[in-house]
ROTI-180160 format. One record per atom (N, C-alpha, C): x negated, y negated, z. Coordinates in steps of 0.1 Angstrom, whole numbers, padded with zeros to 4 digits, always signed. Example, Ala and Ser with C-alpha at 12.3 -4.5 7.8 and 13.67 -1.06 7.14 Angstrom:
BEGIN
-0132+0057+0078/-0123+0045+0078/-0132+0033+0078/-0128+0022+0071/-0137+0011+0071/-0129+0000+0079/
***
This chain:
BEGIN
-0197+0008-0394/-0199+0003-0383/-0192+0004-0373/-0186-0012-0373/-0175-0015-0367/-0167-0011-0366/-0161-0007-0377/-0145+0002-0377/-0147+0012-0369/-0166+0028-0368/-0162+0031-0361/-0162+0028-0343/-0168+0019-0341/-0166+0016-0328/-0156+0010-0322/-0146+0003-0331/-0135+0002-0326/-0125+0013-0324/-0128+0023-0332/-0117+0039-0330/-0122+0041-0312/-0134+0041-0312/-0137+0044-0294/-0128+0035-0287/-0130+0024-0288/-0125+0016-0282/-0104+0010-0279/-0104+0013-0295/-0089+0008-0291/-0081+0022-0296/-0088+0033-0289/-0075+0044-0298/-0073+0052-0309/-0077+0045-0316/-0076+0048-0333/-0087+0067-0334/-0077+0074-0332/-0086+0086-0334/-0087+0095-0324/-0093+0081-0309/-0097+0085-0294/-0089+0076-0287/-0081+0081-0273/-0080+0073-0264/-0089+0063-0264/-0086+0053-0261/-0089+0042-0253/-0102+0048-0240/-0115+0047-0238/-0120+0050-0230/-0118+0053-0208/-0117+0058-0204/-0104+0053-0192/-0110+0062-0178/-0128+0058-0180/-0132+0063-0170/-0135+0059-0156/-0136+0038-0166/-0146+0036-0149/-0127+0026-0141/-0129+0023-0129/-0123+0015-0121/-0127-0001-0124/-0117-0012-0124/-0122-0023-0129/-0133-0025-0120/-0146-0035-0127/-0153-0038-0118/-0147-0054-0113/-0158-0060-0100/-0150-0071-0098/-0152-0080-0106/-0161-0083-0119/-0167-0092-0124/-0152-0102-0129/-0143-0087-0135/-0134-0092-0143/-0120-0099-0131/-0118-0107-0130/-0107-0114-0125/-0096-0119-0129/-0095-0109-0139/-0076-0113-0145/-0076-0129-0155/-0061-0127-0164/-0058-0132-0175/-0054-0148-0168/-0051-0159-0178/-0050-0170-0174/-0043-0181-0194/-0033-0182-0185/-0028-0188-0197/-0022-0204-0199/-0029-0210-0212/-0026-0222-0208/-0019-0230-0221/-0012-0237-0217/-0004-0245-0230/-0014-0254-0239/-0005-0253-0251/-0016-0261-0258/-0005-0274-0266/-0006-0284-0264/-0005-0295-0267/+0000-0297-0280/+0010-0302-0289/+0005-0303-0306/+0013-0313-0305/+0015-0320-0319/+0030-0332-0324/+0039-0320-0333/+0040-0307-0331/+0045-0299-0344/+0054-0294-0335/+0056-0297-0320/+0073-0293-0316/+0067-0277-0316/+0055-0278-0316/+0052-0258-0311/+0057-0253-0299/+0051-0246-0291/+0054-0237-0277/+0040-0231-0278/+0027-0236-0277/+0020-0226-0279/+0010-0223-0268/+0007-0209-0265/+0004-0203-0254/-0014-0199-0256/-0026-0199-0249/-0032-0196-0255/-0037-0186-0242/-0045-0176-0243/-0043-0164-0232/-0061-0158-0232/-0069-0162-0221/-0078-0159-0216/-0082-0152-0209/-0092-0140-0209/-0098-0133-0201/-0107-0138-0191/-0110-0138-0176/-0118-0146-0163/-0128-0139-0161/-0142-0141-0158/-0151-0132-0151/-0160-0140-0147/-0160-0136-0138/-0173-0144-0126/-0191-0142-0126/-0197-0128-0134/-0209-0125-0133/-0216-0134-0150/-0224-0139-0148/-0229-0142-0164/-0241-0136-0164/-0245-0132-0183/-0253-0126-0187/-0248-0107-0178/-0236-0106-0178/-0232-0090-0169/-0217-0084-0175/-0213-0103-0176/-0195-0099-0182/-0193-0097-0197/-0187-0093-0203/-0186-0092-0219/-0171-0084-0225/-0165-0095-0230/-0152-0088-0235/-0155-0075-0250/-0148-0069-0247/-0149-0058-0261/-0131-0055-0266/-0126-0054-0264/-0111-0049-0268/-0101-0052-0259/-0092-0057-0263/-0069-0056-0261/-0071-0047-0269/-0055-0040-0266/-0049-0030-0270/-0039-0026-0261/-0031-0012-0272/-0022-0009-0265/-0023+0010-0266/-0015+0015-0254/-0025+0027-0256/-0010+0037-0255/-0011+0045-0255/+0003+0054-0250/+0003+0054-0239/+0000+0055-0232/-0001+0052-0213/+0001+0040-0212/-0008+0025-0220/-0005+0012-0220/-0003+0006-0225/+0011+0008-0234/+0016+0004-0245/+0014-0012-0247/+0013-0021-0253/+0015-0032-0258/+0028-0040-0261/+0031-0054-0255/+0045-0055-0260/+0043-0073-0255/+0037-0082-0273/+0040-0098-0268/+0050-0102-0276/+0060-0108-0270/+0070-0111-0272/+0073-0127-0274/+0083-0132-0286/+0091-0145-0283/+0098-0139-0274/+0107-0148-0264/+0122-0152-0266/+0129-0157-0272/+0137-0154-0279/+0146-0164-0283/+0137-0169-0295/+0131-0165-0303/+0127-0166-0316/+0114-0159-0322/+0111-0165-0328/+0099-0153-0338/+0087-0162-0337/+0074-0156-0339/+0062-0160-0340/+0059-0171-0346/+0048-0183-0351/+0048-0189-0357/+0033-0186-0366/+0036-0186-0380/+0026-0184-0390/+0027-0190-0396/+0019-0205-0396/+0006-0209-0407/+0008-0205-0417/+0013-0217-0429/+0008-0207-0445/-0010-0206-0444/-0014-0209-0436/-0032-0205-0444/-0038-0200-0435/-0029-0191-0425/-0036-0187-0416/-0035-0171-0415/-0045-0165-0407/-0040-0149-0407/-0037-0143-0394/-0043-0128-0392/-0043-0120-0382/-0054-0129-0368/-0066-0131-0376/-0074-0140-0363/-0079-0154-0369/-0086-0156-0362/-0084-0170-0357/-0091-0177-0369/-0083-0191-0377/-0084-0201-0388/-0097-0205-0386/-0103-0207-0400/-0114-0213-0398/-0114-0227-0401/-0125-0232-0399/-0124-0248-0401/-0118-0257-0413/-0121-0248-0427/-0117-0253-0439/-0104-0253-0435/-0091-0246-0432/-0080-0243-0436/-0071-0252-0424/-0083-0253-0414/-0077-0267-0406/-0079-0284-0407/-0089-0281-0413/-0089-0297-0419/-0081-0294-0433/-0076-0286-0440/-0068-0291-0454/-0051-0292-0445/-0046-0286-0437/-0037-0285-0429/-0035-0287-0411/-0039-0291-0410/-0044-0296-0389/-0032-0285-0383/-0021-0279-0385/-0008-0270-0381/-0014-0260-0383/-0027-0256-0384/-0030-0245-0385/-0039-0238-0378/-0044-0254-0369/-0050-0254-0353/-0040-0244-0341/-0025-0239-0347/-0014-0238-0338/-0009-0226-0340/-0016-0218-0352/-0017-0209-0354/-0014-0196-0343/-0007-0188-0345/-0005-0170-0341/-0014-0168-0345/-0028-0165-0339/-0037-0155-0342/-0046-0145-0327/-0045-0135-0327/-0052-0127-0321/-0067-0125-0322/-0078-0125-0309/-0096-0131-0309/-0096-0117-0300/-0111-0122-0299/-0120-0119-0285/-0132-0129-0293/-0126-0144-0277/-0134-0148-0282/-0138-0162-0293/-0134-0163-0307/-0132-0174-0312/-0118-0178-0313/-0126-0198-0315/-0109-0201-0313/-0115-0204-0331/-0124-0207-0338/-0121-0209-0350/-0133-0201-0354/-0134-0204-0369/-0141-0195-0378/-0150-0207-0387/-0161-0208-0387/-0172-0216-0388/-0180-0213-0399/-0180-0207-0407/-0197-0199-0417/-0202-0211-0418/-0204-0223-0416/-0217-0231-0421/-0224-0225-0409/-0217-0228-0399/-0229-0224-0385/-0231-0218-0383/-0224-0204-0395/-0231-0190-0391/-0224-0181-0381/-0207-0192-0375/-0196-0185-0366/-0187-0180-0374/-0189-0168-0383/-0176-0166-0387/-0169-0154-0374/-0155-0153-0373/-0153-0147-0365/-0155-0133-0368/-0160-0128-0355/-0162-0112-0356/-0155-0105-0350/-0140-0111-0351/-0132-0101-0344/-0129-0091-0354/-0122-0076-0344/-0122-0067-0359/-0107-0058-0360/-0103-0056-0365/-0082-0055-0365/-0085-0043-0368/-0079-0034-0359/-0078-0017-0354/-0069-0014-0371/-0071+0001-0377/-0062+0001-0384/-0044+0004-0377/-0037+0003-0384/-0026+0005-0378/-0018-0008-0371/-0026-0014-0372/-0020-0033-0366/-0007-0035-0368/+0003-0036-0361/+0010-0044-0367/+0012-0055-0375/+0006-0067-0370/+0008-0076-0375/+0016-0089-0369/+0013-0097-0368/+0022-0109-0361/+0032-0114-0367/+0040-0106-0375/+0057-0113-0378/+0067-0107-0368/+0075-0112-0372/+0092-0114-0364/+0084-0120-0345/+0097-0110-0338/+0092-0118-0329/+0082-0109-0314/+0077-0097-0323/+0073-0086-0311/+0066-0082-0318/+0050-0080-0311/+0037-0076-0316/+0038-0065-0303/+0040-0051-0314/+0038-0037-0303/+0032-0027-0305/+0026-0023-0295/+0015-0007-0303/+0014-0003-0294/+0007+0011-0295/+0010+0020-0286/-0007+0027-0288/-0016+0021-0301/-0023+0028-0307/-0032+0018-0317/-0034+0006-0308/-0039-0002-0320/-0045-0018-0309/-0049-0026-0320/-0055-0037-0310/-0061-0048-0318/-0075-0050-0309/-0083-0052-0316/-0097-0056-0307/-0111-0056-0311/-0121-0060-0305/-0134-0067-0313/-0143-0066-0304/-0157-0069-0311/-0168-0060-0305/-0179-0055-0313/-0185-0045-0309/-0194-0050-0299/-0198-0041-0293/-0203-0040-0282/-0219-0042-0285/-0231-0053-0281/-0223-0061-0270/-0224-0076-0285/-0212-0081-0288/-0217-0088-0296/-0215-0103-0293/-0221-0108-0292/-0224-0128-0286/-0209-0132-0288/-0202-0131-0294/-0195-0138-0294/-0179-0130-0284/-0186-0120-0278/-0178-0112-0262/-0178-0119-0253/-0193-0129-0251/-0196-0128-0241/-0192-0146-0238/-0182-0146-0227/-0178-0156-0217/-0181-0168-0215/-0197-0171-0215/-0207-0180-0217/-0212-0185-0231/-0204-0176-0237/-0209-0186-0251/-0199-0195-0257/-0205-0209-0252/-0194-0219-0259/-0196-0223-0270/-0204-0214-0286/-0212-0216-0292/-0192-0212-0306/-0185-0204-0303/-0169-0200-0305/-0158-0211-0299/-0165-0221-0300/-0151-0229-0291/-0143-0230-0277/-0151-0215-0271/-0143-0217-0255/-0152-0222-0244/-0151-0225-0237/-0152-0236-0225/-0164-0233-0216/-0170-0222-0224/-0183-0215-0214/-0185-0212-0199/-0176-0209-0193/-0171-0214-0181/-0174-0198-0175/-0167-0189-0184/-0161-0175-0183/-0147-0169-0184/-0141-0184-0189/-0130-0180-0196/-0128-0173-0215/-0127-0162-0215/-0126-0164-0228/-0119-0158-0241/-0106-0166-0249/-0102-0166-0254/-0097-0153-0263/-0082-0148-0261/-0081-0128-0264/-0069-0130-0274/-0069-0144-0274/-0050-0145-0284/-0041-0160-0280/-0041-0160-0290/-0029-0174-0292/-0015-0169-0298/-0009-0172-0293/+0004-0171-0296/+0014-0186-0294/+0024-0186-0309/+0029-0199-0310/+0045-0195-0316/+0055-0205-0308/+0068-0205-0316/+0075-0216-0320/+0084-0216-0330/+0089-0231-0333/+0103-0229-0325/+0106-0219-0324/+0124-0217-0320/+0124-0212-0307/+0114-0204-0299/+0113-0195-0288/+0113-0204-0274/+0118-0194-0263/+0119-0206-0255/+0109-0200-0243/+0101-0192-0245/+0092-0185-0236/+0086-0169-0247/+0073-0173-0240/+0065-0162-0248/+0058-0152-0237/+0060-0140-0237/+0055-0124-0224/+0045-0120-0231/+0042-0115-0225/+0026-0095-0231/+0026-0093-0219/+0022-0077-0226/+0014-0070-0213/+0005-0061-0225/-0003-0056-0215/-0016-0052-0228/-0027-0048-0216/-0037-0036-0226/-0048-0034-0215/-0061-0041-0221/-0074-0047-0218/-0082-0054-0218/-0093-0040-0211/-0105-0045-0222/-0112-0038-0220/-0128-0042-0218/-0139-0042-0210/-0142-0048-0207/-0156-0043-0203/-0171-0050-0204/-0181-0043-0195/-0185-0054-0186/-0190-0050-0171/-0192-0059-0163/-0203-0049-0152/-0214-0057-0153/-0225-0054-0151/-0233-0034-0153/-0231-0037-0166/-0233-0018-0171/-0221-0012-0173/-0211-0017-0167/-0202-0004-0160/-0188-0009-0173/-0186-0001-0178/-0167-0001-0189/-0154-0001-0177/-0151-0011-0176/-0135-0012-0174/-0125-0022-0180/-0112-0012-0173/-0095-0012-0176/-0096-0021-0170/-0084-0030-0177/-0078-0032-0167/-0056-0038-0174/-0049-0032-0175/-0034-0037-0175/-0030-0052-0169/-0029-0066-0183/-0023-0072-0175/-0010-0080-0181/-0008-0088-0178/+0008-0093-0178/+0012-0110-0178/+0020-0113-0189/+0017-0128-0184/+0033-0130-0190/+0038-0146-0185/+0052-0148-0187/+0041-0168-0192/+0047-0171-0200/+0048-0183-0205/+0060-0187-0209/+0061-0203-0204/+0074-0213-0211/+0065-0220-0209/+0069-0238-0216/+0070-0254-0217/+0066-0255-0201/+0057-0261-0195/+0058-0274-0190/+0066-0284-0194/+0077-0295-0178/+0087-0302-0185/+0078-0314-0190/+0064-0316-0191/+0062-0329-0206/+0060-0324-0217/+0064-0315-0220/+0064-0306-0232/+0075-0302-0238/+0085-0301-0231/+0100-0300-0230/+0103-0312-0245/+0103-0322-0248/+0101-0332-0256/+0097-0332-0262/+0086-0328-0265/+0081-0327-0277/+0090-0309-0285/+0093-0300-0277/+0099-0293-0286/+0115-0295-0291/+0115-0303-0282/+0128-0313-0292/+0127-0318-0307/+0115-0317-0311/+0115-0319-0321/+0107-0310-0333/+0112-0300-0320/+0112-0284-0326/+0122-0278-0346/+0134-0289-0347/+0142-0284-0363/+0136-0295-0372/+0126-0307-0369/+0120-0315-0381/+0104-0305-0385/+0104-0296-0385/+0094-0287-0390/+0106-0280-0398/+0096-0277-0408/+0099-0265-0415/+0089-0252-0417/+0090-0243-0408/+0081-0230-0405/+0080-0224-0416/+0064-0225-0424/+0066-0209-0429/+0061-0198-0424/+0065-0185-0432/+0057-0172-0429/+0053-0166-0435/+0044-0160-0434/+0035-0150-0443/+0030-0139-0445/+0032-0128-0448/+0029-0118-0454/+0016-0108-0448/+0016-0102-0431/+0008-0104-0427/-0001-0084-0434/-0012-0087-0442/-0020-0074-0441/-0026-0067-0431/
***
C-alpha cells in the first residue's frame, strides 16, 4: 500500500502530481547547522508551514521537469557505519553517538524509536540512488509518507521536530566538504489542496563552526554500501 501511494507521489510509473499552485500554507524551506564534536559539517533541511491541522508534508522528489540534485562541495557525504538511508534508531545512536550526524532523508522523523511506537514511516521509492559519493541526483525517485500519516504533520513533535510548523526533510553531512547545496521538488497538502514547490538551499559552516571542522582529519570516516 505504501509503495503504491509512493508511485503516485514520486513519479515511479507516473509523473508527480502537478495540478495545484502552491497554497499559502507552505512558507518555503530553512536550513540550520547541527553542531557536533566530530568535525562534521551537518545541515538539517526543514519545510515550513503555517496552518496547524491543515498542512501535511507528503514527499520530496526529483522529476524530469524538476530534477533533484543534493551535493557536497569539495567532499562526499558522511555515512556512519551504523546508518541507513533513513533516520537512525535510538539504539544505533546509543551504541555510537556519531550516528546521530549521519546523512539521511526523512519526512519528519529525526530518530526511529520502536519502543515508543515511533518507527520511521518514511518510504524510499524504487530507483533511489542512495547517499554515497558527493551527489544525490535523480529525476524519477525520492522519499515520502503515505497521506496523511501523522509523521507528516509539521505540528507533531513526537518524532523529534520542534512542533511549530517546521518539519525535517533531510539531514546531510560531510567530513571533508566545504559546503552542501540542494535543489528538489516538495509535495504537501495545505487546507485539502495538493501543492508542489521547487526549492533550493546552499549551506556553509558558520564562523563558530570552522574551528570544529579543523579537527576533521582526526576522524576516520567509514562509508557504507546503501541498499
